[in-house]
DSSP file (Angstrom, degrees, kcal/mol; ACC not computed):
  #  RESIDUE AA STRUCTURE BP1 BP2  ACC     N-H-->O    O-->H-N    N-H-->O    O-->H-N    TCO  KAPPA ALPHA  PHI   PSI    X-CA   Y-CA   Z-CA
    1    1 A X              0   0    0      0, 0.0     2,-0.3     0, 0.0     0, 0.0   0.000 360.0 360.0 360.0 128.8  -81.5 -114.0 -105.7
    2    2 A X        -     0   0    0      1,-0.1     2,-0.3     0, 0.0     0, 0.0  -0.545 360.0-126.2 -77.4 135.3  -82.8 -113.8 -109.2
    3    3 A X        -     0   0    0     -2,-0.3     2,-0.3     1,-0.1    -1,-0.1  -0.628  20.9-120.6 -83.0 137.8  -80.3 -114.2 -112.0
    4    4 A X        -     0   0    0     -2,-0.3    -1,-0.1     1,-0.1     2,-0.1  -0.609  27.0-133.5 -79.2 131.0  -80.0 -111.4 -114.6
    5    5 A X     >  -     0   0    0     -2,-0.3     4,-2.3     1,-0.1     5,-0.2  -0.315  22.1-109.0 -78.2 167.1  -80.7 -112.6 -118.2
    6    6 A X  H  > S+     0   0    0      2,-0.2     4,-2.6     1,-0.2     5,-0.2   0.922 121.2  50.2 -60.7 -44.5  -78.5 -111.7 -121.1
    7    7 A X  H  > S+     0   0    0      1,-0.2     4,-2.6     2,-0.2    -1,-0.2   0.910 110.6  49.4 -61.9 -42.5  -81.2 -109.4 -122.5
    8    8 A X  H  > S+     0   0    0      2,-0.2     4,-2.4     1,-0.2    -1,-0.2   0.885 110.7  50.8 -62.6 -39.3  -81.6 -107.7 -119.1
    9    9 A X  H  X S+     0   0    0     -4,-2.3     4,-2.3     2,-0.2    -2,-0.2   0.926 111.8  46.7 -63.7 -46.1  -77.8 -107.2 -118.9
   10   10 A X  H  X S+     0   0    0     -4,-2.6     4,-2.5     2,-0.2    -2,-0.2   0.919 113.3  48.5 -63.4 -44.9  -77.7 -105.7 -122.4
   11   11 A X  H  X S+     0   0    0     -4,-2.6     4,-2.4     1,-0.2    -1,-0.2   0.904 112.0  49.2 -63.0 -41.3  -80.7 -103.4 -121.7
   12   12 A X  H  X S+     0   0    0     -4,-2.4     4,-2.3     2,-0.2    -1,-0.2   0.904 111.2  50.4 -64.3 -41.0  -79.2 -102.3 -118.4
   13   13 A X  H  X S+     0   0    0     -4,-2.3     4,-2.4     2,-0.2    -2,-0.2   0.906 111.2  47.6 -64.0 -42.2  -75.8 -101.6 -120.1
   14   14 A X  H  X S+     0   0    0     -4,-2.5     4,-2.8     2,-0.2     5,-0.2   0.907 110.6  52.7 -65.0 -41.2  -77.5  -99.5 -122.8
   15   15 A X  H  X S+     0   0    0     -4,-2.4     4,-2.3     2,-0.2    -2,-0.2   0.915 111.3  45.8 -61.3 -44.4  -79.5  -97.6 -120.2
   16   16 A X  H  X S+     0   0    0     -4,-2.3     4,-2.7     2,-0.2    -1,-0.2   0.923 113.4  49.6 -64.1 -44.4  -76.3  -96.7 -118.3
   17   17 A X  H  X S+     0   0    0     -4,-2.4     4,-2.5     1,-0.2    -2,-0.2   0.909 112.2  47.6 -62.8 -42.1  -74.5  -95.7 -121.5
   18   18 A X  H  X S+     0   0    0     -4,-2.8     4,-2.8     2,-0.2     5,-0.3   0.900 111.2  51.7 -65.7 -40.0  -77.4  -93.5 -122.6
   19   19 A X  H  X>S+     0   0    0     -4,-2.3     4,-2.9    -5,-0.2     5,-1.1   0.945 112.3  45.4 -60.5 -48.8  -77.6  -91.9 -119.1
   20   20 A X  I  <>S+     0   0    0     -4,-2.7     5,-2.6     3,-0.2     4,-0.4   0.908 116.0  46.8 -61.4 -42.4  -73.9  -91.1 -119.1
   21   21 A X  I  <5S+     0   0    0     -4,-2.5    56,-0.3    -5,-0.2    -2,-0.2   0.899 122.1  33.4 -67.1 -41.2  -74.1  -89.8 -122.7
   22   22 A X  I  <5S+     0   0    0     -4,-2.8    -2,-0.2    -5,-0.2    -3,-0.2   0.883 132.4  22.2 -86.8 -38.9  -77.1  -87.6 -122.2
   23   23 A X  I  <5S+     0   0    0     -4,-2.9    -3,-0.2    -5,-0.3     4,-0.2   0.860 128.3  33.9-100.0 -42.6  -76.8  -86.5 -118.6
   24   24 A X  I > <S+     0   0    0     -5,-1.1     3,-2.0    -4,-0.4     4,-0.2   0.904 105.6  63.5 -86.1 -43.4  -73.1  -86.7 -117.5
   25   25 A X  G > <S+     0   0    0     -5,-2.6     3,-1.7     1,-0.3    -1,-0.1   0.811  93.8  61.5 -59.8 -33.0  -71.2  -85.9 -120.7
   26   26 A X  G 3  S+     0   0    0      1,-0.3    -1,-0.3    -5,-0.2    -2,-0.1   0.734 103.0  54.3 -64.6 -16.5  -72.5  -82.3 -121.1
   27   27 A X  G <  S+     0   0    0     -3,-2.0    -1,-0.3    -4,-0.2    -2,-0.2   0.388  81.9 120.4 -95.9   4.0  -70.8  -81.6 -117.7
   28   28 A X  S <  S-     0   0    0     -3,-1.7     2,-0.1    -4,-0.2    -3,-0.0  -0.294  76.9 -89.8 -66.7 153.9  -67.4  -82.8 -118.7
   29   29 A X        -     0   0    0      1,-0.1    -1,-0.1     2,-0.0    -2,-0.1  -0.367  24.7-155.4 -66.0 138.9  -64.5  -80.3 -118.6
   30   30 A X        +     0   0    0     -3,-0.1    -1,-0.1    -2,-0.1     2,-0.1   0.485  64.6 107.0 -91.6  -3.6  -64.0  -78.3 -121.7
   31   31 A X  S    S-     0   0    0      1,-0.1     6,-0.0     6,-0.0    -2,-0.0  -0.418  83.8 -96.9 -70.0 149.2  -60.3  -77.8 -120.7
   32   32 A X        -     0   0    0      1,-0.1    -1,-0.1    -2,-0.1    -2,-0.1  -0.309  41.8-107.9 -65.7 152.7  -57.8  -79.8 -122.7
   33   33 A X     >  -     0   0    0      1,-0.1     4,-2.5    -3,-0.1     5,-0.2  -0.157  40.5 -89.9 -72.0 176.4  -56.5  -83.0 -121.2
   34   34 A X  H  > S+     0   0    0      1,-0.2     4,-2.5     2,-0.2     5,-0.2   0.875 124.8  50.4 -58.7 -43.0  -53.0  -83.4 -119.8
   35   35 A X  H  > S+     0   0    0      1,-0.2     4,-2.2     2,-0.2    -1,-0.2   0.929 112.6  46.2 -64.4 -45.2  -51.4  -84.5 -123.0
   36   36 A X  H  > S+     0   0    0      2,-0.2     4,-2.3     1,-0.2    -1,-0.2   0.896 112.7  51.1 -63.3 -40.4  -52.9  -81.6 -125.0
   37   37 A X  H  X S+     0   0    0     -4,-2.5     4,-2.9     2,-0.2    -2,-0.2   0.924 110.4  47.6 -65.6 -44.3  -52.0  -79.1 -122.3
   38   38 A X  H  X S+     0   0    0     -4,-2.5     4,-2.2     1,-0.2     6,-0.3   0.904 111.8  51.5 -62.6 -40.7  -48.3  -80.2 -122.2
   39   39 A X  H  X>S+     0   0    0     -4,-2.2     5,-1.5    -5,-0.2     6,-1.3   0.901 113.3  44.5 -63.5 -39.4  -48.1  -80.1 -126.0
   40   40 A X  H  <5S+     0   0    0     -4,-2.3     3,-0.5     4,-0.2    -2,-0.2   0.907 113.8  50.0 -70.0 -41.8  -49.5  -76.5 -126.0
   41   41 A X  H  <5S+     0   0    0     -4,-2.9    -2,-0.2     1,-0.2    -1,-0.2   0.848 116.6  40.3 -66.0 -34.2  -47.2  -75.4 -123.1
   42   42 A X  H  <5S-     0   0    0     -4,-2.2    -1,-0.2    -5,-0.2    -2,-0.2   0.478 112.3-114.4 -96.2  -2.7  -44.1  -76.8 -124.7
   43   43 A X  T ><5S+     0   0    0     -4,-0.6     3,-1.3    -3,-0.5    -3,-0.2   0.583  77.0 128.6  84.4  10.2  -44.9  -75.7 -128.3
   44   44 A X  T 3 < +     0   0    0     -5,-1.5    -4,-0.2    -6,-0.3    -5,-0.1   0.693  67.0  61.3 -72.1 -15.3  -45.3  -79.3 -129.6
   45   45 A X  T >  S+     0   0    0     -6,-1.3     3,-1.5    -9,-0.1     2,-0.3   0.382  73.9 119.8 -92.7   6.0  -48.6  -78.4 -131.1
   46   46 A X  T <  S+     0   0    0     -3,-1.3     3,-0.1     1,-0.3    -6,-0.0  -0.538  82.5  13.8 -70.5 131.4  -47.3  -75.7 -133.4
   47   47 A X  T 3  S+     0   0    0      1,-0.3     2,-0.3    -2,-0.3    -1,-0.3   0.484  87.9 148.2  84.2   3.2  -48.0  -76.5 -137.0
   48   48 A X    <   -     0   0    0     -3,-1.5    -1,-0.3     1,-0.0     2,-0.3  -0.548  35.6-148.1 -73.3 132.2  -50.5  -79.3 -136.2
   49   49 A X        -     0   0    0     -2,-0.3    -1,-0.0    -3,-0.1    -3,-0.0  -0.697  25.8 -92.2 -98.9 153.2  -53.2  -79.6 -138.8
   50   50 A X        -     0   0    0     -2,-0.3    -1,-0.1     1,-0.1     5,-0.0  -0.308  48.6-108.9 -60.8 147.2  -56.8  -80.6 -138.2
   51   51 A X    >   -     0   0    0      1,-0.1     3,-1.8     2,-0.0     4,-0.2  -0.201  33.1 -96.5 -74.9 171.4  -57.4  -84.3 -138.6
   52   52 A X  T 3  S+     0   0    0      1,-0.3     3,-0.4     2,-0.1    -1,-0.1   0.749 122.1  48.2 -63.5 -27.0  -59.4  -85.8 -141.5
   53   53 A X  T >  S+     0   0    0      1,-0.2     3,-1.8     2,-0.1    -1,-0.3   0.245  75.2 109.3 -99.8  14.7  -62.7  -86.0 -139.6
   54   54 A X  T <  S+     0   0    0     -3,-1.8    -1,-0.2     1,-0.3    -2,-0.1   0.759  83.1  45.3 -62.1 -24.6  -62.6  -82.4 -138.1
   55   55 A X  T 3  S+     0   0    0     -3,-0.4    -1,-0.3    -4,-0.2    -2,-0.1   0.286  87.5 121.5-100.7  10.2  -65.4  -81.4 -140.4
   56   56 A X  S X  S-     0   0    0     -3,-1.8     3,-1.5     1,-0.1     8,-0.0  -0.250  78.8-105.6 -71.1 163.1  -67.6  -84.5 -139.7
   57   57 A X  T 3  S+     0   0    0      1,-0.3     7,-2.0     6,-0.1    -1,-0.1   0.724 119.7  38.8 -62.9 -22.2  -71.1  -84.1 -138.3
   58   58 A X  T >  S+     0   0    0      5,-0.2     3,-1.0    -5,-0.1     4,-0.4   0.128  82.9 140.6-114.2  20.6  -70.0  -85.3 -134.8
   59   59 A X  G X   +     0   0    0     -3,-1.5     3,-0.5     1,-0.2    -5,-0.1  -0.340  68.8  20.0 -65.1 143.1  -66.6  -83.6 -134.6
   60   60 A X  G 3  S-     0   0    0      1,-0.2    -1,-0.2    -2,-0.0     3,-0.1   0.756 127.9 -73.3  71.4  26.3  -65.7  -82.2 -131.2
   61   61 A X  G <  S+     0   0    0     -3,-1.0     2,-0.3     1,-0.2    -1,-0.2   0.864 110.3 100.0  56.6  39.1  -68.2  -84.3 -129.3
   62   62 A X  S <  S-     0   0    0     -3,-0.5     2,-0.5    -4,-0.4    -1,-0.2  -0.962  74.4-113.4-147.4 163.4  -71.1  -82.3 -130.6
   63   63 A X    >   -     0   0    0     -2,-0.3     3,-1.6     3,-0.1    -5,-0.2  -0.881  35.4-119.4-102.4 126.6  -73.7  -82.4 -133.4
   64   64 A X  T 3  S+     0   0    0     -7,-2.0     3,-0.1    -2,-0.5    -7,-0.0  -0.376  97.3  27.5 -62.0 139.4  -73.4  -79.8 -136.1
   65   65 A X  T 3  S+     0   0    0      1,-0.2     2,-0.7    -2,-0.1    -1,-0.2   0.306  91.2 108.8  93.0  -8.8  -76.5  -77.5 -136.3
   66   66 A X    <   -     0   0    0     -3,-1.6    -1,-0.2     1,-0.2    -3,-0.1  -0.905  48.5-168.8-103.2 116.1  -77.4  -77.8 -132.7
   67   67 A X        +     0   0    0     -2,-0.7     2,-0.6    -3,-0.1    -1,-0.2   0.837  64.2  83.1 -76.9 -34.1  -76.6  -74.5 -131.0
   68   68 A X     >  -     0   0    0      1,-0.2     4,-2.7     2,-0.1     5,-0.2  -0.614  69.2-153.5 -74.2 116.5  -77.1  -75.5 -127.3
   69   69 A X  H  > S+     0   0    0     -2,-0.6     4,-2.4     1,-0.2     5,-0.2   0.846  91.1  52.1 -64.0 -34.9  -73.7  -77.1 -126.4
   70   70 A X  H  > S+     0   0    0      2,-0.2     4,-2.2     1,-0.2    -1,-0.2   0.938 114.2  42.1 -66.7 -45.3  -75.2  -79.4 -123.6
   71   71 A X  H  > S+     0   0    0      2,-0.2     4,-2.8     1,-0.2     5,-0.2   0.902 114.3  52.7 -66.2 -41.2  -77.9  -80.8 -126.0
   72   72 A X  H  X S+     0   0    0     -4,-2.7     4,-2.1     2,-0.2    -2,-0.2   0.909 111.1  45.7 -62.2 -43.5  -75.4  -81.1 -128.8
   73   73 A X  H  X S+     0   0    0     -4,-2.4     4,-2.1     2,-0.2    -1,-0.2   0.911 113.6  49.7 -66.9 -42.5  -72.9  -83.1 -126.6
   74   74 A X  H  X S+     0   0    0     -4,-2.2     4,-2.4     2,-0.2    -2,-0.2   0.908 111.2  48.9 -62.8 -42.3  -75.7  -85.3 -125.3
   75   75 A X  H  X S+     0   0    0     -4,-2.8     4,-2.7     2,-0.2     5,-0.2   0.900 109.4  52.1 -64.4 -40.2  -77.0  -86.0 -128.8
   76   76 A X  H  X S+     0   0    0     -4,-2.1     4,-2.3    -5,-0.2    -1,-0.2   0.903 110.7  49.4 -62.1 -39.2  -73.5  -86.8 -130.0
   77   77 A X  H  X S+     0   0    0     -4,-2.1     4,-2.5   -56,-0.3    -2,-0.2   0.914 110.7  48.8 -65.6 -42.4  -73.2  -89.3 -127.1
   78   78 A X  H  X S+     0   0    0     -4,-2.4     4,-2.5     2,-0.2    -2,-0.2   0.915 112.1  48.8 -63.5 -43.2  -76.5  -90.9 -127.8
   79   79 A X  H  X S+     0   0    0     -4,-2.7     4,-2.7     1,-0.2     5,-0.2   0.916 111.4  50.7 -63.1 -42.0  -75.6  -91.3 -131.5
   80   80 A X  H  X S+     0   0    0     -4,-2.3     4,-2.6    -5,-0.2    -2,-0.2   0.908 110.1  49.0 -61.3 -42.7  -72.2  -92.8 -130.4
   81   81 A X  H  X S+     0   0    0     -4,-2.5     4,-2.7     2,-0.2    -2,-0.2   0.932 113.1  48.0 -62.0 -45.1  -73.9  -95.3 -128.1
   82   82 A X  H  X S+     0   0    0     -4,-2.5     4,-2.6     2,-0.2    -2,-0.2   0.921 113.6  45.6 -63.0 -44.7  -76.3  -96.3 -130.9
   83   83 A X  H  X S+     0   0    0     -4,-2.7     4,-2.5     2,-0.2     5,-0.2   0.927 114.1  48.8 -65.9 -43.7  -73.6  -96.7 -133.5
   84   84 A X  H  X S+     0   0    0     -4,-2.6     4,-2.4    -5,-0.2    -2,-0.2   0.920 112.4  48.4 -62.5 -43.0  -71.4  -98.7 -131.1
   85   85 A X  H  X S+     0   0    0     -4,-2.7     4,-2.9    -5,-0.2     5,-0.2   0.923 111.3  50.3 -62.7 -44.3  -74.3 -100.9 -130.1
   86   86 A X  H  X S+     0   0    0     -4,-2.6     4,-2.3     1,-0.2    -2,-0.2   0.911 111.6  47.5 -61.5 -42.7  -75.2 -101.5 -133.8
   87   87 A X  H  X S+     0   0    0     -4,-2.5     4,-2.5     2,-0.2    -1,-0.2   0.911 112.7  49.8 -64.7 -41.7  -71.6 -102.4 -134.7
   88   88 A X  H  X S+     0   0    0     -4,-2.4     4,-2.7     2,-0.2     5,-0.2   0.926 110.9  48.4 -62.0 -46.0  -71.4 -104.8 -131.7
   89   89 A X  H  X S+     0   0    0     -4,-2.9     4,-2.3     1,-0.2    -1,-0.2   0.911 112.3  50.2 -60.9 -42.1  -74.7 -106.5 -132.6
   90   90 A X  H  X S+     0   0    0     -4,-2.3     4,-2.2    -5,-0.2    -2,-0.2   0.918 112.0  46.4 -62.3 -43.7  -73.5 -106.9 -136.2
   91   91 A X  H  X S+     0   0    0     -4,-2.5     4,-2.3     2,-0.2    -2,-0.2   0.911 113.3  48.2 -67.4 -41.4  -70.1 -108.4 -135.1
   92   92 A X  H  X S+     0   0    0     -4,-2.7     4,-2.6     2,-0.2    -1,-0.2   0.867 110.3  53.4 -66.7 -34.5  -71.7 -110.8 -132.6
   93   93 A X  H  X S+     0   0    0     -4,-2.3     4,-2.4    -5,-0.2    -2,-0.2   0.916 109.8  47.5 -63.5 -43.0  -74.2 -111.8 -135.3
   94   94 A X  H  X S+     0   0    0     -4,-2.2     4,-2.5     2,-0.2    -2,-0.2   0.900 111.8  50.5 -64.8 -40.0  -71.4 -112.6 -137.7
   95   95 A X  H  X S+     0   0    0     -4,-2.3     4,-2.4     2,-0.2    -2,-0.2   0.927 111.3  47.9 -63.6 -44.5  -69.6 -114.5 -135.0
   96   96 A X  H  X S+     0   0    0     -4,-2.6     4,-2.4     1,-0.2    -2,-0.2   0.921 112.7  49.3 -61.2 -43.9  -72.7 -116.6 -134.2
   97   97 A X  H  X S+     0   0    0     -4,-2.4     4,-2.5     1,-0.2    -2,-0.2   0.899 111.2  48.5 -63.6 -41.7  -73.3 -117.3 -137.9
   98   98 A X  H  X S+     0   0    0     -4,-2.5     4,-1.9     2,-0.2    -1,-0.2   0.887 113.3  47.4 -68.2 -37.3  -69.7 -118.4 -138.4
   99   99 A X  H  X S+     0   0    0     -4,-2.4     4,-1.7     2,-0.2    -2,-0.2   0.892 111.8  50.5 -68.7 -37.7  -69.8 -120.7 -135.4
  100  100 A X  H  X S+     0   0    0     -4,-2.4     4,-1.2    -5,-0.2    -2,-0.2   0.916 112.0  47.2 -65.6 -42.0  -73.1 -122.1 -136.5
  101  101 A X  H  < S+     0   0    0     -4,-2.5    -1,-0.2     1,-0.2    -2,-0.2   0.857 111.1  51.6 -68.2 -33.4  -71.8 -122.8 -140.0
  102  102 A X  H  < S+     0   0    0     -4,-1.9    -1,-0.2     1,-0.2    -2,-0.2   0.822 112.1  46.5 -71.2 -29.3  -68.6 -124.4 -138.6
  103  103 A X  H  < S+     0   0    0     -4,-1.7    -1,-0.2    -5,-0.1    -2,-0.2   0.674  92.0  97.6 -86.2 -17.4  -70.6 -126.7 -136.4
  104  104 A X  S  < S-     0   0    0     -4,-1.2     2,-0.1    -5,-0.1     3,-0.1  -0.449  82.6-110.4 -72.4 141.7  -73.1 -127.7 -139.1
  105  105 A X        -     0   0    0     -2,-0.1    -1,-0.1     1,-0.1    -2,-0.1  -0.421  43.9 -92.9 -68.6 148.2  -72.4 -131.0 -140.9
  106  106 A X        -     0   0    0      1,-0.1     2,-0.1    -2,-0.1    -1,-0.1  -0.348  43.9-111.0 -63.0 141.0  -71.3 -130.7 -144.5
  107  107 A X        -     0   0    0      1,-0.1     2,-0.2    -3,-0.1    -1,-0.1  -0.464  31.8-114.5 -73.2 142.8  -74.2 -130.9 -146.9
  108  108 A X        -     0   0    0     -2,-0.1    -1,-0.1     1,-0.1     3,-0.1  -0.540  32.6-108.4 -79.1 143.8  -74.3 -134.0 -149.2
  109  109 A X    >   -     0   0    0     -2,-0.2     3,-1.5     1,-0.1    -1,-0.1  -0.380  40.6 -97.0 -70.3 148.3  -73.7 -133.4 -152.9
  110  110 A X  T 3  S+     0   0    0      1,-0.2    -1,-0.1    -2,-0.1     3,-0.1  -0.391 107.1  18.7 -66.4 142.2  -76.8 -133.9 -155.1
  111  111 A X  T 3  S+     0   0    0      1,-0.3     2,-0.3    -3,-0.1    -1,-0.2   0.383  88.4 136.7  81.9  -4.6  -77.1 -137.2 -156.8
  112  112 A X    <   -     0   0    0     -3,-1.5     2,-0.4     1,-0.0    -1,-0.3  -0.601  49.1-137.7 -78.3 134.7  -74.7 -138.9 -154.3
  113  113 A X        -     0   0    0     -2,-0.3     2,-0.2    -3,-0.1     3,-0.0  -0.780  15.2-122.1 -96.6 132.7  -75.9 -142.2 -153.1
  114  114 A X        -     0   0    0     -2,-0.4     2,-0.2     1,-0.1    -1,-0.0  -0.479  34.1-107.8 -69.8 139.8  -75.6 -143.1 -149.5
  115  115 A X        -     0   0    0     -2,-0.2     2,-0.1     1,-0.1    -1,-0.1  -0.467  36.8-126.4 -66.9 137.3  -73.6 -146.2 -148.9
  116  116 A X        -     0   0    0     -2,-0.2     2,-0.1     1,-0.1     3,-0.1  -0.462  28.8 -91.8 -84.6 159.8  -75.8 -149.1 -147.9
  117  117 A X        -     0   0    0     -2,-0.1    -1,-0.1     1,-0.1     3,-0.1  -0.409  52.3 -95.9 -68.3 143.5  -75.2 -151.1 -144.8
  118  118 A X        -     0   0    0      1,-0.1     2,-0.2    -2,-0.1    -1,-0.1  -0.354  42.5-112.9 -63.4 137.1  -73.1 -154.2 -145.4
  119  119 A X        -     0   0    0      1,-0.1     2,-0.3    -3,-0.1    -1,-0.1  -0.472  30.7-117.2 -71.7 138.2  -75.3 -157.2 -145.9
  120  120 A X        -     0   0    0     -2,-0.2     2,-0.5     1,-0.1    -1,-0.1  -0.561  27.5-115.9 -77.5 138.9  -75.0 -159.7 -143.2
  121  121 A X        -     0   0    0     -2,-0.3     2,-0.5    -3,-0.0    -1,-0.1  -0.605  30.9-155.5 -76.2 123.9  -73.6 -163.0 -144.3
  122  122 A X        -     0   0    0     -2,-0.5     2,-0.5     2,-0.0    -1,-0.0  -0.869  11.4-132.6-106.3 132.5  -76.2 -165.7 -143.8
  123  123 A X              0   0    0     -2,-0.5    -2,-0.0     1,-0.1     0, 0.0  -0.670 360.0 360.0 -80.9 128.7  -75.2 -169.2 -143.4
  124  124 A X              0   0    0     -2,-0.5    -1,-0.1     0, 0.0    -2,-0.0   0.525 360.0 360.0-116.3 360.0  -77.2 -171.2 -145.6
């Protein structure tokens, strides 16, 4: 059995995430989830104000300016996958860099002379 490489694993993961974002997410239920429904049924959501990102370009799992809701939801998912992947790559790059710097020997100061090996005592 052939072993999957790290690159192959990452590419497969991105492919699955893009498939879910583009094909599956537009078919998700538009009904509120259980917590939102209970809050609406019991009146706990009265007086609730929109959150700070309610006017953002990807608010409501859709892309502003795209009229077709299925395409808009799919595009929002693809953008989310891309942003999440970019952040992950950046964080792993920083982790790799910090580990590499921690493992590297300290640089010698300029002008510092290396100690010479002790001279062997010769019997004379």
